[in-house]
C-alpha positions in Angstrom: -41.7 -68.3 -41.8 -43.4 -65.0 -40.2 -42.7 -63.1 -43.8 -44.4 -65.6 -45.6 -47.1 -66.1 -43.0 -47.6 -61.7 -43.5 -47.5 -62.1 -47.1 -50.3 -64.8 -47.2 -51.9 -62.2 -44.5 -52.0 -59.8 -47.2 -53.2 -61.8 -50.2 -56.3 -62.6 -48.0 -57.0 -59.5 -47.3 -56.5 -57.8 -50.5 -59.4 -60.7 -52.1 -61.5 -59.6 -49.2 -61.0 -56.0 -50.5 -59.4 -54.5 -46.9 -55.7 -54.1 -48.2 -55.7 -51.7 -50.8 -52.5 -49.5 -50.3 -52.1 -45.7 -50.1 -54.7 -43.8 -51.9 -53.4 -41.3 -54.6 -53.5 -37.6 -54.2 -52.9 -36.2 -58.1 -56.0 -37.4 -60.0 -58.5 -36.3 -61.9 -61.1 -36.5 -59.2 -59.1 -34.6 -56.8 -60.3 -31.8 -54.6 -59.2 -28.6 -53.0 -55.2 -27.8 -53.6 -54.6 -31.3 -55.2 -56.7 -30.8 -58.3 -55.3 -27.1 -59.1 -51.9 -29.2 -59.0 -53.1 -31.9 -61.0 -55.0 -29.6 -64.1 -51.9 -27.7 -63.9 -49.5 -30.5 -64.2 -52.4 -31.9 -67.0 -52.3 -28.5 -68.9 -48.6 -28.5 -68.9 -48.2 -31.8 -70.3 -50.3 -31.3 -73.0 -48.3 -27.8 -73.8 -45.4 -30.2 -74.8 -43.6 -28.8 -71.2 -40.7 -31.2 -70.1 -41.5 -33.8 -67.1 -38.2 -31.9 -65.4 -39.5 -28.8 -66.0 -43.0 -29.6 -64.6 -41.4 -31.1 -61.7 -39.6 -28.1 -61.0 -42.7 -25.4 -61.2 -44.9 -28.3 -59.4 -42.6 -29.5 -56.9 -43.4 -32.8 -57.4 -41.3 -36.0 -58.5 -40.9 -37.1 -61.6 -42.3 -40.5 -61.0 -45.6 -38.3 -59.8 -46.3 -36.8 -63.1 -45.3 -40.3 -65.2 -48.0 -41.6 -63.5 -50.4 -38.7 -64.2 -49.0 -38.7 -68.2 -50.0 -42.5 -68.0 -52.9 -42.4 -66.8 -53.8 -39.5 -69.6 -52.8 -41.9 -72.2 -55.0 -44.7 -70.9 -58.0 -42.0 -70.9 -58.9 -42.8 -67.4 
């Protein structure tokens, strides 16, 4: 019952725009160090470097790199 009420409360908050979750760190509009890392990932992806190697060089996880790649493919 508690889980159900919590789930309903989260849905209501999302509709009102108050529940958005954690913000992404690495994106095209990032600033500072995060922007530098994002630009490096984009450069390496465009150069055809494997994602495993990009993860080693940047210290980020492969799922994060996959999200950036997906964002690039969509043209966001």
